C-alpha positions as CSV (number, residue, x, y, z in Angstrom):
1,M,96.9,205.5,113.4
2,I,99.6,207.3,115.5
3,E,99.5,207.4,119.3
4,K,97.4,210.0,121.3
5,R,100.2,212.4,121.9
6,V,103.6,212.4,120.0
7,R,106.8,214.3,119.9
8,I,106.6,217.2,117.5
9,Q,109.6,216.2,115.4
10,K,108.0,212.7,115.1
11,F,104.7,214.3,114.0
12,I,106.4,216.4,111.5
13,S,108.4,213.5,109.9
14,E,105.2,211.3,109.9
15,S,103.2,214.1,108.2
16,G,105.5,213.7,105.2
17,Y,107.0,217.3,105.6
18,C,110.6,216.1,106.1
19,S,112.8,213.9,108.0
20,R,113.1,214.0,111.9
21,R,116.6,215.4,111.8
22,K,115.5,218.2,109.4
23,A,112.4,218.9,111.7
24,E,114.8,219.5,114.7
25,E,116.6,221.8,112.6
26,L,113.5,223.7,111.7
27,I,112.4,223.9,115.3
28,S,115.8,225.3,116.5
29,K,115.4,228.0,113.8
30,G,112.1,228.9,115.3
31,Q,110.2,228.0,112.1
32,V,107.7,225.6,113.7
33,K,104.5,226.8,115.4
34,V,102.1,225.0,117.7
35,N,98.8,226.5,117.9
36,S,100.3,229.7,116.5
37,V,103.1,229.8,119.3
38,I,106.7,229.4,118.1
39,I,108.4,226.4,119.8
40,K,112.0,225.6,120.2
41,E,111.9,222.5,122.3
42,F,112.4,219.1,120.6
43,G,110.8,217.0,123.3
44,I,107.4,218.8,123.3
45,K,104.5,216.6,122.8
46,I,101.3,217.5,120.8
47,D,97.9,216.1,120.0
48,P,98.0,215.4,116.2
49,F,94.2,215.5,116.1
50,K,93.7,218.6,118.1
51,D,96.7,220.9,118.0
52,V,97.5,223.0,115.0
53,I,101.2,222.6,113.7
54,E,102.6,225.0,111.1
55,I,105.9,225.3,109.3
56,K,106.5,228.5,107.4
57,N,102.9,229.4,107.9
58,K,101.8,226.0,106.2
59,R,99.6,223.7,108.2
60,L,100.7,220.2,108.5
61,S,98.2,217.2,108.4
62,Y,98.8,213.5,109.3
63,G,97.9,211.0,106.9
64,E,98.8,212.6,103.6
65,K,99.1,210.1,100.7
66,K,102.6,208.6,100.7
67,V,104.6,208.9,97.6
68,Y,107.5,206.9,96.5
69,I,109.4,207.9,93.4
70,A,112.6,206.6,91.5
71,L,114.3,209.4,89.6
72,N,117.3,209.1,87.1
73,K,119.3,212.2,87.9
74,P,121.3,213.8,85.1
75,P,124.6,215.6,85.8
76,G,124.1,219.2,86.6
77,Y,121.4,219.0,89.1
78,V,121.7,219.5,92.9
79,S,119.9,216.8,95.1
80,S,118.2,219.1,97.4
81,C,114.9,220.9,97.7
82,H,116.3,224.5,97.5
83,H,119.5,225.8,96.0
84,R,119.7,229.4,94.8
85,G,120.9,229.7,91.2
86,K,121.1,226.0,90.6
87,K,118.9,223.5,88.9
88,I,117.5,221.1,91.6
89,I,116.2,217.6,91.1
90,L,112.6,218.7,92.2
91,D,112.5,220.6,88.8
92,L,112.3,217.3,87.1
93,V,109.3,215.9,89.1
94,S,105.9,217.7,88.8
95,I,103.4,216.2,91.3
96,R,101.0,217.8,94.0
97,E,102.7,216.1,96.9
98,R,105.8,217.5,98.5
99,V,108.6,215.0,98.3
100,Y,112.2,214.9,99.5
101,P,115.3,213.1,98.4
102,A,116.3,210.1,100.5
103,G,120.1,210.5,100.1
104,R,122.0,212.5,97.7
105,L,124.2,212.5,94.7
106,D,126.7,215.3,94.1
107,M,126.0,217.7,91.2
108,Q,128.4,216.0,88.7
109,S,127.1,212.5,89.5
110,R,124.1,210.9,87.9
111,G,121.7,208.0,88.3
112,L,119.1,206.7,90.8
113,I,117.7,208.9,93.6
114,L,114.6,207.9,95.6
115,L,112.2,210.7,96.7
116,T,109.3,210.3,99.2
117,N,107.2,212.0,101.7
118,D,107.3,209.1,104.0
119,G,109.4,210.5,107.0
120,K,110.3,207.0,108.5
121,L,111.5,205.5,105.3
122,H,113.3,208.8,104.4
123,H,115.1,208.4,107.8
124,T,116.2,204.7,107.3
125,L,117.5,205.5,103.7
126,S,119.3,208.5,104.5
127,H,120.9,207.5,107.9
128,P,124.3,205.7,107.5
129,S,123.6,203.2,110.4
130,F,120.9,201.4,108.4
131,N,122.3,198.3,106.5
132,H,121.3,198.6,102.8
133,E,123.5,198.6,99.8
134,K,124.1,201.2,97.2
135,E,125.6,200.2,93.9
136,Y,127.5,202.5,91.4
137,I,129.3,202.3,88.1
138,V,132.5,204.3,88.4
139,R,135.0,205.3,85.6
140,T,138.4,206.5,86.7
141,D,141.0,208.4,84.7
142,I,143.6,205.7,85.5
143,P,143.0,202.1,86.1
144,L,143.0,200.9,89.8
145,T,145.7,198.0,90.7
146,N,144.5,195.0,92.5
147,A,146.1,196.2,95.6
148,E,144.3,199.5,95.5
149,I,141.1,197.7,95.0
150,K,141.7,195.5,98.0
151,R,142.6,198.5,100.1
152,L,139.4,200.4,99.3
153,E,137.4,197.4,100.0
154,N,138.7,196.9,103.4
155,G,138.2,200.5,104.3
156,I,140.2,203.7,104.3
157,I,140.3,206.8,106.5
158,I,138.2,209.6,105.1
159,D,137.5,212.7,107.0
160,G,139.1,211.1,110.1
161,K,136.8,208.1,110.0
162,K,137.2,204.6,108.4
163,T,134.9,203.7,105.6
164,R,133.0,200.4,105.9
165,K,133.9,197.4,103.9
166,A,132.9,197.6,100.2
167,V,132.7,195.4,97.2
168,I,134.5,196.6,94.1
169,K,134.4,194.6,90.9
170,K,136.2,195.3,87.4
171,K,133.8,195.8,84.7
172,G,136.3,197.0,82.0
173,K,139.4,199.1,81.4
174,A,139.2,201.9,84.4
175,L,135.5,200.9,84.9
176,Y,134.3,199.4,88.3
177,L,131.1,198.3,90.1
178,F,131.2,199.7,93.6
179,I,128.9,198.3,96.3
180,I,128.8,200.2,99.6
181,K,126.6,200.4,102.7
182,E,126.9,204.0,103.7
183,G,126.4,207.2,101.9
184,R,129.0,209.9,103.3
185,N,129.4,213.1,101.6
186,R,131.3,212.4,98.3
187,Q,132.4,209.2,99.6
188,I,133.5,207.3,96.5
189,R,135.1,210.4,95.0
190,K,137.2,210.8,98.0
191,M,138.0,207.2,98.1
192,I,139.3,207.5,94.6
193,S,141.1,210.7,95.3
194,S,143.1,209.0,98.1
195,L,144.7,207.1,95.4
196,N,145.8,210.3,93.6
197,K,143.2,209.3,90.8
198,K,140.0,211.0,89.4
199,I,136.5,209.9,88.8
200,L,135.5,210.7,85.1
201,D,131.9,209.4,85.6
202,L,129.8,208.2,88.5
203,K,126.5,206.5,88.1
204,R,124.3,205.2,90.9
205,T,122.5,202.1,89.6
206,R,120.8,200.6,92.8
207,I,119.6,201.6,96.2
208,S,118.8,198.4,98.2
209,S,116.2,196.5,96.1
210,I,115.4,199.3,93.7
211,K,117.2,199.4,90.4
212,L,117.7,202.0,87.9
213,E,117.4,199.9,84.8
214,G,114.8,200.9,82.2
215,L,114.6,204.5,83.4
216,K,115.8,207.1,81.0
217,E,118.1,210.1,82.2
218,G,116.0,213.1,83.5
219,T,112.9,210.9,84.0
220,W,111.0,209.4,87.0
221,R,108.4,206.8,87.7
222,Y,106.4,205.8,90.9
223,L,107.4,202.7,92.8
224,N,104.9,199.9,92.7
225,K,103.5,198.3,95.8
226,N,105.7,195.3,95.7
227,E,108.8,197.5,95.3
228,I,107.7,199.6,98.3
229,S,107.0,196.7,100.5
230,L,110.5,194.9,99.7
231,L,112.3,198.3,100.1
232,K,110.8,198.8,103.5
233,K,111.5,195.2,104.6
234,N,115.2,195.5,103.4
235,T,116.0,198.8,105.2
236,K,114.6,198.0,108.5
237,S,117.8,196.4,110.1
238,K,120.8,198.4,111.5
239,N,124.4,197.0,111.2
240,I,127.3,199.4,111.6
241,H,129.9,196.9,112.5
242,D,130.4,194.9,109.3
């Protein structure tokens, strides 16, 4: 049960429609109505049991069944809900509930993506300040030297900001395991590009406690209760200073 009156963006998030950040974007664009009146204030409080909240003429309700999905994304799909002229990952998931990707992979990359309508978990999985690991298998066109690996592990400047510490392990010739704790836009590709090298293949194999293993490319499955519980436990804490 949520409190009697809540901020509009919190209600939207907890209804499962989207994250709080996305809710604020929708509010600023005038796409949210409270009792048939368009609102553009983030701080407005509503009564979730009396007020009627609509987004794009769809009424929201609190307490929709929460859904948690692991998807093995193939290359060529965009990790978003809408993208004109492109294949999107939601094309691969046919369910009644509306779910959203928690974090992204660029179109050329493949591997594990989590989808959910749990706004709180979506926020913790998507926001870089939360302390959870993501694991990738990366193949480069030219092998990395030991010095280059150490440099990437210690952090480099990308888009004016230093990356957090990473773990990189050799798995074969020009093949590496990357473990990072943030998910900036095309981060690993930019890390490799800073060395004047290219990524030939990038596959995400783990997000926190959820692993890709056993899931064929282009298919998905529901997370079980134990996986959901452990995922929520592991993504609670913030730690942006490691």
